mmCIF file as gemmi writes it, N, C-alpha and C atoms, coordinates in Angstrom:
data_model
loop_
_atom_site.group_PDB
_atom_site.id
_atom_site.type_symbol
_atom_site.label_atom_id
_atom_site.label_alt_id
_atom_site.label_comp_id
_atom_site.label_asym_id
_atom_site.label_entity_id
_atom_site.label_seq_id
_atom_site.pdbx_PDB_ins_code
_atom_site.Cartn_x
_atom_site.Cartn_y
_atom_site.Cartn_z
_atom_site.occupancy
_atom_site.B_iso_or_equiv
_atom_site.pdbx_formal_charge
_atom_site.auth_seq_id
_atom_site.auth_asym_id
_atom_site.pdbx_PDB_model_num
ATOM 1 N N . MET Axp A 1 ? -26.902 9.249 -7.416 1 0 ? 1 A 1
ATOM 2 C CA . MET Axp A 1 ? -27.746 8.323 -6.715 1 0 ? 1 A 1
ATOM 3 C C . MET Axp A 1 ? -27.373 8.337 -5.245 1 0 ? 1 A 1
ATOM 4 N N . LYS Axp A 2 ? -28.212 7.731 -4.437 1 0 ? 2 A 1
ATOM 5 C CA . LYS Axp A 2 ? -27.93 7.615 -3.006 1 0 ? 2 A 1
ATOM 6 C C . LYS Axp A 2 ? -27.829 6.146 -2.632 1 0 ? 2 A 1
ATOM 7 N N . ILE Axp A 3 ? -26.802 5.839 -1.851 1 0 ? 3 A 1
ATOM 8 C CA . ILE Axp A 3 ? -26.621 4.516 -1.279 1 0 ? 3 A 1
ATOM 9 C C . ILE Axp A 3 ? -26.393 4.714 0.21 1 0 ? 3 A 1
ATOM 10 N N . ARG Axp A 4 ? -27.234 4.081 1.029 1 0 ? 4 A 1
ATOM 11 C CA . ARG Axp A 4 ? -27.154 4.265 2.489 1 0 ? 4 A 1
ATOM 12 C C . ARG Axp A 4 ? -27.132 5.745 2.859 1 0 ? 4 A 1
ATOM 13 N N . ASN Axp A 5 ? -27.975 6.51 2.181 1 0 ? 5 A 1
ATOM 14 C CA . ASN Axp A 5 ? -28.095 7.954 2.401 1 0 ? 5 A 1
ATOM 15 C C . ASN Axp A 5 ? -26.825 8.738 2.101 1 0 ? 5 A 1
ATOM 16 N N . ARG Axp A 6 ? -25.932 8.183 1.293 1 0 ? 6 A 1
ATOM 17 C CA . ARG Axp A 6 ? -24.714 8.877 0.873 1 0 ? 6 A 1
ATOM 18 C C . ARG Axp A 6 ? -24.811 9.146 -0.622 1 0 ? 6 A 1
ATOM 19 N N . ALA Axp A 7 ? -24.469 10.361 -1.035 1 0 ? 7 A 1
ATOM 20 C CA . ALA Axp A 7 ? -24.477 10.713 -2.453 1 0 ? 7 A 1
ATOM 21 C C . ALA Axp A 7 ? -23.308 10.028 -3.154 1 0 ? 7 A 1
ATOM 22 N N . VAL Axp A 8 ? -23.621 9.304 -4.223 1 0 ? 8 A 1
ATOM 23 C CA . VAL Axp A 8 ? -22.615 8.603 -5.017 1 0 ? 8 A 1
ATOM 24 C C . VAL Axp A 8 ? -22.797 9.029 -6.468 1 0 ? 8 A 1
ATOM 25 N N . SER Axp A 9 ? -21.689 9.384 -7.106 1 0 ? 9 A 1
ATOM 26 C CA . SER Axp A 9 ? -21.705 9.746 -8.52 1 0 ? 9 A 1
ATOM 27 C C . SER Axp A 9 ? -20.795 8.771 -9.257 1 0 ? 9 A 1
ATOM 28 N N . ILE Axp A 10 ? -21.313 8.168 -10.325 1 0 ? 10 A 1
ATOM 29 C CA . ILE Axp A 10 ? -20.51 7.234 -11.104 1 0 ? 10 A 1
ATOM 30 C C . ILE Axp A 10 ? -20.829 7.395 -12.583 1 0 ? 10 A 1
ATOM 31 N N . HIS Axp A 11 ? -19.767 7.403 -13.392 1 0 ? 11 A 1
ATOM 32 C CA . HIS Axp A 11 ? -19.911 7.45 -14.838 1 0 ? 11 A 1
ATOM 33 C C . HIS Axp A 11 ? -19.141 6.259 -15.388 1 0 ? 11 A 1
ATOM 34 N N . ALA Axp A 12 ? -19.864 5.284 -15.899 1 0 ? 12 A 1
ATOM 35 C CA . ALA Axp A 12 ? -19.278 4.075 -16.467 1 0 ? 12 A 1
ATOM 36 C C . ALA Axp A 12 ? -20.134 3.642 -17.648 1 0 ? 12 A 1
ATOM 37 N N . THR Axp A 13 ? -19.505 2.995 -18.621 1 0 ? 13 A 1
ATOM 38 C CA . THR Axp A 13 ? -20.261 2.554 -19.79 1 0 ? 13 A 1
ATOM 39 C C . THR Axp A 13 ? -20.816 1.152 -19.614 1 0 ? 13 A 1
ATOM 40 N N . GLY Axp A 14 ? -20.344 0.431 -18.615 1 0 ? 14 A 1
ATOM 41 C CA . GLY Axp A 14 ? -20.814 -0.93 -18.357 1 0 ? 14 A 1
ATOM 42 C C . GLY Axp A 14 ? -21.514 -1.018 -17.022 1 0 ? 14 A 1
ATOM 43 N N . VAL Axp A 15 ? -21.636 -2.227 -16.552 1 0 ? 15 A 1
ATOM 44 C CA . VAL Axp A 15 ? -22.26 -2.476 -15.253 1 0 ? 15 A 1
ATOM 45 C C . VAL Axp A 15 ? -21.372 -1.911 -14.159 1 0 ? 15 A 1
ATOM 46 N N . ALA Axp A 16 ? -21.987 -1.342 -13.134 1 0 ? 16 A 1
ATOM 47 C CA . ALA Axp A 16 ? -21.24 -0.808 -11.998 1 0 ? 16 A 1
ATOM 48 C C . ALA Axp A 16 ? -21.876 -1.303 -10.704 1 0 ? 16 A 1
ATOM 49 N N . ALA Axp A 17 ? -21.017 -1.584 -9.727 1 0 ? 17 A 1
ATOM 50 C CA . ALA Axp A 17 ? -21.483 -2.029 -8.415 1 0 ? 17 A 1
ATOM 51 C C . ALA Axp A 17 ? -20.671 -1.322 -7.345 1 0 ? 17 A 1
ATOM 52 N N . VAL Axp A 18 ? -21.35 -0.934 -6.271 1 0 ? 18 A 1
ATOM 53 C CA . VAL Axp A 18 ? -20.712 -0.224 -5.163 1 0 ? 18 A 1
ATOM 54 C C . VAL Axp A 18 ? -21.164 -0.876 -3.867 1 0 ? 18 A 1
ATOM 55 N N . ARG Axp A 19 ? -20.204 -1.1 -2.96 1 0 ? 19 A 1
ATOM 56 C CA . ARG Axp A 19 ? -20.557 -1.609 -1.635 1 0 ? 19 A 1
ATOM 57 C C . ARG Axp A 19 ? -19.971 -0.666 -0.585 1 0 ? 19 A 1
ATOM 58 N N . LEU Axp A 20 ? -20.845 -0.202 0.314 1 0 ? 20 A 1
ATOM 59 C CA . LEU Axp A 20 ? -20.42 0.657 1.419 1 0 ? 20 A 1
ATOM 60 C C . LEU Axp A 20 ? -20.493 -0.133 2.717 1 0 ? 20 A 1
ATOM 61 N N . ASN Axp A 21 ? -19.64 0.23 3.674 1 0 ? 21 A 1
ATOM 62 C CA . ASN Axp A 21 ? -19.728 -0.42 4.975 1 0 ? 21 A 1
ATOM 63 C C . ASN Axp A 21 ? -20.828 0.245 5.799 1 0 ? 21 A 1
ATOM 64 N N . GLU Axp A 22 ? -20.995 -0.21 7.023 1 0 ? 22 A 1
ATOM 65 C CA . GLU Axp A 22 ? -22.079 0.318 7.865 1 0 ? 22 A 1
ATOM 66 C C . GLU Axp A 22 ? -21.908 1.792 8.207 1 0 ? 22 A 1
ATOM 67 N N . LYS Axp A 23 ? -20.69 2.324 8.064 1 0 ? 23 A 1
ATOM 68 C CA . LYS Axp A 23 ? -20.439 3.744 8.311 1 0 ? 23 A 1
ATOM 69 C C . LYS Axp A 23 ? -20.573 4.583 7.043 1 0 ? 23 A 1
ATOM 70 N N . GLY Axp A 24 ? -20.92 3.936 5.924 1 0 ? 24 A 1
ATOM 71 C CA . GLY Axp A 24 ? -21.096 4.655 4.672 1 0 ? 24 A 1
ATOM 72 C C . GLY Axp A 24 ? -19.815 4.882 3.897 1 0 ? 24 A 1
ATOM 73 N N . ARG Axp A 25 ? -18.744 4.189 4.28 1 0 ? 25 A 1
ATOM 74 C CA . ARG Axp A 25 ? -17.473 4.315 3.568 1 0 ? 25 A 1
ATOM 75 C C . ARG Axp A 25 ? -17.381 3.235 2.49 1 0 ? 25 A 1
ATOM 76 N N . LEU Axp A 26 ? -16.672 3.579 1.42 1 0 ? 26 A 1
ATOM 77 C CA . LEU Axp A 26 ? -16.512 2.652 0.309 1 0 ? 26 A 1
ATOM 78 C C . LEU Axp A 26 ? -15.743 1.413 0.754 1 0 ? 26 A 1
ATOM 79 N N . GLU Axp A 27 ? -16.307 0.255 0.436 1 0 ? 27 A 1
ATOM 80 C CA . GLU Axp A 27 ? -15.661 -1.03 0.713 1 0 ? 27 A 1
ATOM 81 C C . GLU Axp A 27 ? -15.242 -1.711 -0.58 1 0 ? 27 A 1
ATOM 82 N N . ALA Axp A 28 ? -16.041 -1.523 -1.642 1 0 ? 28 A 1
ATOM 83 C CA . ALA Axp A 28 ? -15.732 -2.161 -2.918 1 0 ? 28 A 1
ATOM 84 C C . ALA Axp A 28 ? -16.413 -1.408 -4.056 1 0 ? 28 A 1
ATOM 85 N N . LEU Axp A 29 ? -15.762 -1.475 -5.21 1 0 ? 29 A 1
ATOM 86 C CA . LEU Axp A 29 ? -16.275 -0.833 -6.418 1 0 ? 29 A 1
ATOM 87 C C . LEU Axp A 29 ? -15.869 -1.695 -7.606 1 0 ? 29 A 1
ATOM 88 N N . ALA Axp A 30 ? -16.791 -1.941 -8.503 1 0 ? 30 A 1
ATOM 89 C CA . ALA Axp A 30 ? -16.493 -2.621 -9.76 1 0 ? 30 A 1
ATOM 90 C C . ALA Axp A 30 ? -17.265 -1.906 -10.857 1 0 ? 30 A 1
ATOM 91 N N . ALA Axp A 31 ? -16.584 -1.64 -11.961 1 0 ? 31 A 1
ATOM 92 C CA . ALA Axp A 31 ? -17.257 -0.92 -13.047 1 0 ? 31 A 1
ATOM 93 C C . ALA Axp A 31 ? -16.586 -1.23 -14.371 1 0 ? 31 A 1
ATOM 94 N N . GLY Axp A 32 ? -17.405 -1.435 -15.391 1 0 ? 32 A 1
ATOM 95 C CA . GLY Axp A 32 ? -16.918 -1.589 -16.755 1 0 ? 32 A 1
ATOM 96 C C . GLY Axp A 32 ? -16.877 -0.226 -17.411 1 0 ? 32 A 1
ATOM 97 N N . GLY Axp A 33 ? -15.744 0.118 -17.978 1 0 ? 33 A 1
ATOM 98 C CA . GLY Axp A 33 ? -15.611 1.41 -18.641 1 0 ? 33 A 1
ATOM 99 C C . GLY Axp A 33 ? -15.726 2.582 -17.675 1 0 ? 33 A 1
ATOM 100 N N . LEU Axp A 34 ? -15.121 2.463 -16.502 1 0 ? 34 A 1
ATOM 101 C CA . LEU Axp A 34 ? -15.191 3.534 -15.496 1 0 ? 34 A 1
ATOM 102 C C . LEU Axp A 34 ? -14.456 4.773 -15.973 1 0 ? 34 A 1
ATOM 103 N N . ARG Axp A 35 ? -15.116 5.899 -15.873 1 0 ? 35 A 1
ATOM 104 C CA . ARG Axp A 35 ? -14.499 7.198 -16.16 1 0 ? 35 A 1
ATOM 105 C C . ARG Axp A 35 ? -14.413 8.053 -14.898 1 0 ? 35 A 1
ATOM 106 N N . HIS Axp A 36 ? -15.457 7.975 -14.073 1 0 ? 36 A 1
ATOM 107 C CA . HIS Axp A 36 ? -15.485 8.845 -12.885 1 0 ? 36 A 1
ATOM 108 C C . HIS Axp A 36 ? -16.297 8.179 -11.775 1 0 ? 36 A 1
ATOM 109 N N . PHE Axp A 37 ? -15.814 8.349 -10.551 1 0 ? 37 A 1
ATOM 110 C CA . PHE Axp A 37 ? -16.527 7.88 -9.361 1 0 ? 37 A 1
ATOM 111 C C . PHE Axp A 37 ? -16.252 8.869 -8.243 1 0 ? 37 A 1
ATOM 112 N N . LYS Axp A 38 ? -17.317 9.191 -7.468 1 0 ? 38 A 1
ATOM 113 C CA . LYS Axp A 38 ? -17.15 10.097 -6.325 1 0 ? 38 A 1
ATOM 114 C C . LYS Axp A 38 ? -18.093 9.686 -5.216 1 0 ? 38 A 1
ATOM 115 N N . LEU Axp A 39 ? -17.52 9.59 -4.018 1 0 ? 39 A 1
ATOM 116 C CA . LEU Axp A 39 ? -18.264 9.342 -2.789 1 0 ? 39 A 1
ATOM 117 C C . LEU Axp A 39 ? -17.551 10.143 -1.709 1 0 ? 39 A 1
ATOM 118 N N . GLY Axp A 40 ? -18.145 11.234 -1.284 1 0 ? 40 A 1
ATOM 119 C CA . GLY Axp A 40 ? -17.48 12.103 -0.31 1 0 ? 40 A 1
ATOM 120 C C . GLY Axp A 40 ? -16.164 12.603 -0.868 1 0 ? 40 A 1
ATOM 121 N N . SER Axp A 41 ? -15.078 12.419 -0.114 1 0 ? 41 A 1
ATOM 122 C CA . SER Axp A 41 ? -13.764 12.875 -0.581 1 0 ? 41 A 1
ATOM 123 C C . SER Axp A 41 ? -13.048 11.831 -1.437 1 0 ? 41 A 1
ATOM 124 N N . PHE Axp A 42 ? -13.618 10.625 -1.56 1 0 ? 42 A 1
ATOM 125 C CA . PHE Axp A 42 ? -13.027 9.575 -2.385 1 0 ? 42 A 1
ATOM 126 C C . PHE Axp A 42 ? -13.453 9.808 -3.826 1 0 ? 42 A 1
ATOM 127 N N . GLU Axp A 43 ? -12.481 10.031 -4.706 1 0 ? 43 A 1
ATOM 128 C CA . GLU Axp A 43 ? -12.817 10.341 -6.094 1 0 ? 43 A 1
ATOM 129 C C . GLU Axp A 43 ? -11.801 9.716 -7.042 1 0 ? 43 A 1
ATOM 130 N N . ILE Axp A 44 ? -12.308 9.177 -8.14 1 0 ? 44 A 1
ATOM 131 C CA . ILE Axp A 44 ? -11.477 8.644 -9.217 1 0 ? 44 A 1
ATOM 132 C C . ILE Axp A 44 ? -11.933 9.319 -10.506 1 0 ? 44 A 1
ATOM 133 N N . SER Axp A 45 ? -11.002 9.904 -11.239 1 0 ? 45 A 1
ATOM 134 C CA . SER Axp A 45 ? -11.279 10.474 -12.56 1 0 ? 45 A 1
ATOM 135 C C . SER Axp A 45 ? -10.231 9.934 -13.517 1 0 ? 45 A 1
ATOM 136 N N . LEU Axp A 46 ? -10.677 9.23 -14.555 1 0 ? 46 A 1
ATOM 137 C CA . LEU Axp A 46 ? -9.768 8.618 -15.513 1 0 ? 46 A 1
ATOM 138 C C . LEU Axp A 46 ? -9.922 9.269 -16.884 1 0 ? 46 A 1
ATOM 139 N N . LYS Axp A 47 ? -8.791 9.501 -17.56 1 0 ? 47 A 1
ATOM 140 C CA . LYS Axp A 47 ? -8.824 10.071 -18.916 1 0 ? 47 A 1
ATOM 141 C C . LYS Axp A 47 ? -9.418 9.079 -19.903 1 0 ? 47 A 1
ATOM 142 N N . GLU Axp A 48 ? -9.037 7.816 -19.76 1 0 ? 48 A 1
ATOM 143 C CA . GLU Axp A 48 ? -9.544 6.747 -20.611 1 0 ? 48 A 1
ATOM 144 C C . GLU Axp A 48 ? -10.379 5.802 -19.758 1 0 ? 48 A 1
ATOM 145 N N . PRO Axp A 49 ? -11.534 5.351 -20.256 1 0 ? 49 A 1
ATOM 146 C CA . PRO Axp A 49 ? -12.342 4.423 -19.466 1 0 ? 49 A 1
ATOM 147 C C . PRO Axp A 49 ? -11.581 3.119 -19.213 1 0 ? 49 A 1
ATOM 148 N N . ALA Axp A 50 ? -11.841 2.525 -18.056 1 0 ? 50 A 1
ATOM 149 C CA . ALA Axp A 50 ? -11.15 1.287 -17.688 1 0 ? 50 A 1
ATOM 150 C C . ALA Axp A 50 ? -12.11 0.36 -16.955 1 0 ? 50 A 1
ATOM 151 N N . ASP Axp A 51 ? -11.896 -0.946 -17.142 1 0 ? 51 A 1
ATOM 152 C CA . ASP Axp A 51 ? -12.643 -1.956 -16.39 1 0 ? 51 A 1
ATOM 153 C C . ASP Axp A 51 ? -11.89 -2.17 -15.082 1 0 ? 51 A 1
ATOM 154 N N . VAL Axp A 52 ? -12.531 -1.798 -13.983 1 0 ? 52 A 1
ATOM 155 C CA . VAL Axp A 52 ? -11.854 -1.735 -12.689 1 0 ? 52 A 1
ATOM 156 C C . VAL Axp A 52 ? -12.658 -2.479 -11.628 1 0 ? 52 A 1
ATOM 157 N N . ALA Axp A 53 ? -11.945 -3.197 -10.772 1 0 ? 53 A 1
ATOM 158 C CA . ALA Axp A 53 ? -12.52 -3.734 -9.535 1 0 ? 53 A 1
ATOM 159 C C . ALA Axp A 53 ? -11.581 -3.307 -8.42 1 0 ? 53 A 1
ATOM 160 N N . LEU Axp A 54 ? -12.142 -2.811 -7.334 1 0 ? 54 A 1
ATOM 161 C CA . LEU Axp A 54 ? -11.368 -2.273 -6.224 1 0 ? 54 A 1
ATOM 162 C C . LEU Axp A 54 ? -12.057 -2.676 -4.937 1 0 ? 54 A 1
ATOM 163 N N . TRP Axp A 55 ? -11.303 -3.159 -3.961 1 0 ? 55 A 1
ATOM 164 C CA . TRP Axp A 55 ? -11.91 -3.585 -2.701 1 0 ? 55 A 1
ATOM 165 C C . TRP Axp A 55 ? -10.896 -3.473 -1.571 1 0 ? 55 A 1
ATOM 166 N N . THR Axp A 56 ? -11.407 -3.493 -0.348 1 0 ? 56 A 1
ATOM 167 C CA . THR Axp A 56 ? -10.541 -3.535 0.827 1 0 ? 56 A 1
ATOM 168 C C . THR Axp A 56 ? -10.436 -4.981 1.29 1 0 ? 56 A 1
ATOM 169 N N . ASP Axp A 57 ? -9.215 -5.39 1.617 1 0 ? 57 A 1
ATOM 170 C CA . ASP Axp A 57 ? -9.005 -6.759 2.092 1 0 ? 57 A 1
ATOM 171 C C . ASP Axp A 57 ? -9.284 -6.837 3.595 1 0 ? 57 A 1
ATOM 172 N N . ARG Axp A 58 ? -8.995 -7.977 4.194 1 0 ? 58 A 1
ATOM 173 C CA . ARG Axp A 58 ? -9.286 -8.185 5.629 1 0 ? 58 A 1
ATOM 174 C C . ARG Axp A 58 ? -8.562 -7.207 6.531 1 0 ? 58 A 1
ATOM 175 N N . ARG Axp A 59 ? -7.423 -6.698 6.069 1 0 ? 59 A 1
ATOM 176 C CA . ARG Axp A 59 ? -6.659 -5.725 6.86 1 0 ? 59 A 1
ATOM 177 C C . ARG Axp A 59 ? -7.096 -4.294 6.593 1 0 ? 59 A 1
ATOM 178 N N . GLY Axp A 60 ? -8.081 -4.128 5.704 1 0 ? 60 A 1
ATOM 179 C CA . GLY Axp A 60 ? -8.559 -2.789 5.368 1 0 ? 60 A 1
ATOM 180 C C . GLY Axp A 60 ? -7.717 -2.08 4.331 1 0 ? 60 A 1
ATOM 181 N N . GLU Axp A 61 ? -6.837 -2.829 3.64 1 0 ? 61 A 1
ATOM 182 C CA . GLU Axp A 61 ? -5.984 -2.247 2.607 1 0 ? 61 A 1
ATOM 183 C C . GLU Axp A 61 ? -6.621 -2.446 1.236 1 0 ? 61 A 1
ATOM 184 N N . TRP Axp A 62 ? -6.454 -1.442 0.377 1 0 ? 62 A 1
ATOM 185 C CA . TRP Axp A 62 ? -7.022 -1.499 -0.966 1 0 ? 62 A 1
ATOM 186 C C . TRP Axp A 62 ? -6.248 -2.453 -1.861 1 0 ? 62 A 1
ATOM 187 N N . GLN Axp A 63 ? -6.984 -3.169 -2.699 1 0 ? 63 A 1
ATOM 188 C CA . GLN Axp A 63 ? -6.439 -3.999 -3.761 1 0 ? 63 A 1
ATOM 189 C C . GLN Axp A 63 ? -7.314 -3.777 -4.991 1 0 ? 63 A 1
ATOM 190 N N . GLY Axp A 64 ? -6.732 -3.991 -6.16 1 0 ? 64 A 1
ATOM 191 C CA . GLY Axp A 64 ? -7.523 -3.777 -7.356 1 0 ? 64 A 1
ATOM 192 C C . GLY Axp A 64 ? -7.151 -4.682 -8.503 1 0 ? 64 A 1
ATOM 193 N N . VAL Axp A 65 ? -8.078 -4.77 -9.453 1 0 ? 65 A 1
ATOM 194 C CA . VAL Axp A 65 ? -7.869 -5.493 -10.706 1 0 ? 65 A 1
ATOM 195 C C . VAL Axp A 65 ? -8.218 -4.538 -11.832 1 0 ? 65 A 1
ATOM 196 N N . LEU Axp A 66 ? -7.356 -4.517 -12.828 1 0 ? 66 A 1
ATOM 197 C CA . LEU Axp A 66 ? -7.567 -3.709 -14.025 1 0 ? 66 A 1
ATOM 198 C C . LEU Axp A 66 ? -7.603 -4.675 -15.197 1 0 ? 66 A 1
ATOM 199 N N . GLN Axp A 67 ? -8.673 -4.62 -15.974 1 0 ? 67 A 1
ATOM 200 C CA . GLN Axp A 67 ? -8.87 -5.581 -17.062 1 0 ? 67 A 1
ATOM 201 C C . GLN Axp A 67 ? -8.662 -4.935 -18.416 1 0 ? 67 A 1
ATOM 202 N N . ASN Axp A 68 ? -7.903 -5.615 -19.275 1 0 ? 68 A 1
ATOM 203 C CA . ASN Axp A 68 ? -7.72 -5.235 -20.685 1 0 ? 68 A 1
ATOM 204 C C . ASN Axp A 68 ? -7.225 -3.811 -20.899 1 0 ? 68 A 1
ATOM 205 N N . ALA Axp A 69 ? -6.406 -3.306 -20.012 1 0 ? 69 A 1
ATOM 206 C CA . ALA Axp A 69 ? -5.855 -1.954 -20.189 1 0 ? 69 A 1
ATOM 207 C C . ALA Axp A 69 ? -4.362 -2.077 -20.488 1 0 ? 69 A 1
ATOM 208 N N . GLY Axp A 70 ? -3.901 -1.373 -21.51 1 0 ? 70 A 1
ATOM 209 C CA . GLY Axp A 70 ? -2.484 -1.369 -21.833 1 0 ? 70 A 1
ATOM 210 C C . GLY Axp A 70 ? -1.787 -0.205 -21.161 1 0 ? 70 A 1
ATOM 211 N N . GLY Axp A 71 ? -0.474 -0.221 -21.204 1 0 ? 71 A 1
ATOM 212 C CA . GLY Axp A 71 ? 0.304 0.87 -20.633 1 0 ? 71 A 1
ATOM 213 C C . GLY Axp A 71 ? 0.33 0.801 -19.119 1 0 ? 71 A 1
ATOM 214 N N . PRO Axp A 72 ? 0.858 1.855 -18.505 1 0 ? 72 A 1
ATOM 215 C CA . PRO Axp A 72 ? 0.958 1.868 -17.042 1 0 ? 72 A 1
ATOM 216 C C . PRO Axp A 72 ? -0.42 1.996 -16.376 1 0 ? 72 A 1
ATOM 217 N N . ILE Axp A 73 ? -0.471 1.586 -15.126 1 0 ? 73 A 1
ATOM 218 C CA . ILE Axp A 73 ? -1.696 1.788 -14.332 1 0 ? 73 A 1
ATOM 219 C C . ILE Axp A 73 ? -1.916 3.293 -14.229 1 0 ? 73 A 1
ATOM 220 N N . PRO Axp A 74 ? -3.127 3.787 -14.522 1 0 ? 74 A 1
ATOM 221 C CA . PRO Axp A 74 ? -3.377 5.231 -14.438 1 0 ? 74 A 1
ATOM 222 C C . PRO Axp A 74 ? -3.059 5.792 -13.042 1 0 ? 74 A 1
ATOM 223 N N . GLU Axp A 75 ? -2.457 6.953 -13.017 1 0 ? 75 A 1
ATOM 224 C CA . GLU Axp A 75 ? -2.041 7.598 -11.767 1 0 ? 75 A 1
ATOM 225 C C . GLU Axp A 75 ? -3.163 7.719 -10.733 1 0 ? 75 A 1
ATOM 226 N N . PRO Axp A 76 ? -4.406 8.094 -11.136 1 0 ? 76 A 1
ATOM 227 C CA . PRO Axp A 76 ? -5.467 8.177 -10.113 1 0 ? 76 A 1
ATOM 228 C C . PRO Axp A 76 ? -5.692 6.848 -9.389 1 0 ? 76 A 1
ATOM 229 N N . LEU Axp A 77 ? -5.482 5.73 -10.088 1 0 ? 77 A 1
ATOM 230 C CA . LEU Axp A 77 ? -5.628 4.416 -9.451 1 0 ? 77 A 1
ATOM 231 C C . LEU Axp A 77 ? -4.421 4.09 -8.578 1 0 ? 77 A 1
ATOM 232 N N . MET Axp A 78 ? -3.219 4.481 -9.015 1 0 ? 78 A 1
ATOM 233 C CA . MET Axp A 78 ? -2.006 4.234 -8.237 1 0 ? 78 A 1
ATOM 234 C C . MET Axp A 78 ? -2.002 5.027 -6.931 1 0 ? 78 A 1
ATOM 235 N N . LYS Axp A 79 ? -2.709 6.155 -6.914 1 0 ? 79 A 1
ATOM 236 C CA . LYS Axp A 79 ? -2.8 6.938 -5.67 1 0 ? 79 A 1
ATOM 237 C C . LYS Axp A 79 ? -3.617 6.202 -4.611 1 0 ? 79 A 1
ATOM 238 N N . ILE Axp A 80 ? -4.519 5.338 -5.05 1 0 ? 80 A 1
ATOM 239 C CA . ILE Axp A 80 ? -5.349 4.576 -4.118 1 0 ? 80 A 1
ATOM 240 C C . ILE Axp A 80 ? -4.558 3.409 -3.541 1 0 ? 80 A 1
ATOM 241 N N . THR Axp A 81 ? -3.868 2.671 -4.428 1 0 ? 81 A 1
ATOM 242 C CA . THR Axp A 81 ? -3.069 1.521 -4.006 1 0 ? 81 A 1
ATOM 243 C C . THR Axp A 81 ? -2.045 1.191 -5.083 1 0 ? 81 A 1
ATOM 244 N N . LYS Axp A 82 ? -0.972 0.555 -4.651 1 0 ? 82 A 1
ATOM 245 C CA . LYS Axp A 82 ? 0.041 0.048 -5.585 1 0 ? 82 A 1
ATOM 246 C C . LYS Axp A 82 ? -0.221 -1.432 -5.859 1 0 ? 82 A 1
ATOM 247 N N . ARG Axp A 83 ? -1.224 -2.005 -5.199 1 0 ? 83 A 1
ATOM 248 C CA . ARG Axp A 83 ? -1.529 -3.434 -5.295 1 0 ? 83 A 1
ATOM 249 C C . ARG Axp A 83 ? -2.57 -3.69 -6.387 1 0 ? 83 A 1
ATOM 250 N N . TRP Axp A 84 ? -2.111 -3.714 -7.632 1 0 ? 84 A 1
ATOM 251 C CA . TRP Axp A 84 ? -2.979 -3.94 -8.788 1 0 ? 84 A 1
ATOM 252 C C . TRP Axp A 84 ? -2.602 -5.228 -9.501 1 0 ? 84 A 1
ATOM 253 N N . THR Axp A 85 ? -3.606 -5.934 -9.951 1 0 ? 85 A 1
ATOM 254 C CA . THR Axp A 85 ? -3.438 -7.118 -10.782 1 0 ? 85 A 1
ATOM 255 C C . THR Axp A 85 ? -4.068 -6.81 -12.125 1 0 ? 85 A 1
ATOM 256 N N . ARG Axp A 86 ? -3.369 -7.166 -13.186 1 0 ? 86 A 1
ATOM 257 C CA . ARG Axp A 86 ? -3.922 -6.991 -14.539 1 0 ? 86 A 1
ATOM 258 C C . ARG Axp A 86 ? -4.429 -8.33 -15.033 1 0 ? 86 A 1
ATOM 259 N N . ILE Axp A 87 ? -5.594 -8.304 -15.671 1 0 ? 87 A 1
ATOM 260 C CA . ILE Axp A 87 ? -6.1 -9.507 -16.305 1 0 ? 87 A 1
ATOM 261 C C . ILE Axp A 87 ? -6.553 -9.181 -17.711 1 0 ? 87 A 1
ATOM 262 N N . ARG Axp A 88 ? -6.525 -10.179 -18.547 1 0 ? 88 A 1
ATOM 263 C CA . ARG Axp A 88 ? -7.011 -10.045 -19.911 1 0 ? 88 A 1
ATOM 264 C C . ARG Axp A 88 ? -8.158 -11.017 -20.114 1 0 ? 88 A 1
ATOM 265 N N . VAL Axp A 89 ? -9.162 -10.574 -20.825 1 0 ? 89 A 1
ATOM 266 C CA . VAL Axp A 89 ? -10.268 -11.47 -21.192 1 0 ? 89 A 1
ATOM 267 C C . VAL Axp A 89 ? -9.767 -12.268 -22.387 1 0 ? 89 A 1
ATOM 268 N N . PRO Axp A 90 ? -9.85 -13.59 -22.312 1 0 ? 90 A 1
ATOM 269 C CA . PRO Axp A 90 ? -9.368 -14.392 -23.451 1 0 ? 90 A 1
ATOM 270 C C . PRO Axp A 90 ? -10.22 -14.15 -24.699 1 0 ? 90 A 1
ATOM 271 N N . SER Axp A 91 ? -9.573 -14.264 -25.85 1 0 ? 91 A 1
ATOM 272 C CA . SER Axp A 91 ? -10.293 -14.146 -27.118 1 0 ? 91 A 1
ATOM 273 C C . SER Axp A 91 ? -11.209 -15.355 -27.282 1 0 ? 91 A 1
ATOM 274 N N . PRO Axp A 92 ? -12.345 -15.176 -27.96 1 0 ? 92 A 1
ATOM 275 C CA . PRO Axp A 92 ? -13.201 -16.33 -28.24 1 0 ? 92 A 1
ATOM 276 C C . PRO Axp A 92 ? -12.414 -17.363 -29.044 1 0 ? 92 A 1
ATOM 277 N N . ALA Axp A 93 ? -12.768 -18.619 -28.912 1 0 ? 93 A 1
ATOM 278 C CA . ALA Axp A 93 ? -12.081 -19.705 -29.606 1 0 ? 93 A 1
ATOM 279 C C . ALA Axp A 93 ? -12.019 -19.426 -31.106 1 0 ? 93 A 1
ATOM 280 N N . GLY Axp A 94 ? -10.822 -19.584 -31.677 1 0 ? 94 A 1
ATOM 281 C CA . GLY Axp A 94 ? -10.651 -19.425 -33.125 1 0 ? 94 A 1
ATOM 282 C C . GLY Axp A 94 ? -10.47 -17.996 -33.574 1 0 ? 94 A 1
ATOM 283 N N . VAL Axp A 95 ? -10.462 -17.018 -32.634 1 0 ? 95 A 1
ATOM 284 C CA . VAL Axp A 95 ? -10.289 -15.606 -32.992 1 0 ? 95 A 1
ATOM 285 C C . VAL Axp A 95 ? -8.945 -15.153 -32.444 1 0 ? 95 A 1
ATOM 286 N N . ASP Axp A 96 ? -8.146 -14.523 -33.293 1 0 ? 96 A 1
ATOM 287 C CA . ASP Axp A 96 ? -6.832 -14.036 -32.853 1 0 ? 96 A 1
ATOM 288 C C . ASP Axp A 96 ? -6.91 -12.63 -32.378 1 0 ? 96 A 1
């Protein structure tokens, strides 16, 4: 697909959102079941799909959230930033 005349490739099993700045650079990405994302030289390829949110803060530094993923943060994500927060979706009431 094209966003702001930039070619963007994304493979995710859930909803995906991408925000580019006025220069066409990635500012934020959120995707359920993300497997692959590419915008210019910025690329993420994951062996296992992951629920990911990634954004630049006020200082222009990357931060991210990884939801419901066990084990270590995947290396492709750690190459982007070491600033990751893990969250878990709570189980529905009465379900263990």
